[in-house]
N, C-alpha and C positions, 0 to 999 in steps of 0.2 A: 410282494417283495420288490418287484422291479421298480415300482413307483418310488418306494422308499430309497432305493439305491440311486435312482436318477436324481431325486431331490437333493440328497446329501452330496452327490458328486457335483451337482451344479453349484451348491454353496461352497464346496471345497475348491472349485475353480476360481473363487473370488467374488461371486455374485452375492448380493444381499439376500436376507431371508424374505424380504418383501418381494424382491424380483423373482425368487424361486416360487413363492406362493402364487404370484400372478402367472408365471409361465406354465406351471403344472396344475393351475386351477384348484389349489388346496388352500387351507387357512394358514396364516402366519404361525399360529400355534402348532399346527401339524409339522411345519418345517422346524420350528424351535424344538419340538419334542423329538424329532428324528435326529437332529444334530446332537442333542443332549444324549440320546440313547446310544448313538455311535461313539461319542466321546467316553461315556461311562462303561460301556460293555465291549466296544470294539466291533459290535455286530448290529444288525437291524432287525433281528428276530423279535416278534412281539413279546412283551412281558407276560408272565402268567397272570391270569385274571382270578378274581375271587379271594377268599380269605384262607385258602388252604384246606378248609373243611375239617370235619372230625371233632369240632368242639362247640357245636350249636346245641339248641335245646333238645333235639332229638338224638343226639349222639349216643346217649345211654340206652336208647330204645332201638338202635340199629338191628341187633340180633332179633329182638321181638318182632320188629316190622318184617324182617326177612322171613321168619318162620310163618308169620301171618299171611304174607303174600304167597308163600309156597303152598300153604294150606288152602287158600282161596284166591287163585290168580285173577279172578274176575272182579275182585274187590275194587270199588271206585275210590278215588281220593277222598271224596266226601264221607263215604262209609268208614274209611280208615281213620279219618280225623275224629269221627264220632267214637269209634272203638278206642282210640288212644285216650280221648277225653274221659271215657267211662272207666277204662281199665287202669289208667295211670293218674287220674285226677288232674289232667292238664286241660287248659283252655286256650 
């Protein structure tokens, strides 16, 4: 967070994005992204990553997988994939 704050503060002091990138040894894209983030949100907290979850191919099998892992905690990912393919006709 400190780097993000220093970069944005440097730009807000009137320096160019290129000058900020050179001074803090980051890319111009990073500087641009931080300035945009600050403008849009008012903060420099990283945005959430990923797609939010819960709607992928395995979403409907979440409970089945949890039960299976509880029943056999030493189940490997490869074995779980095989069981899913066999039990639910998924490839």
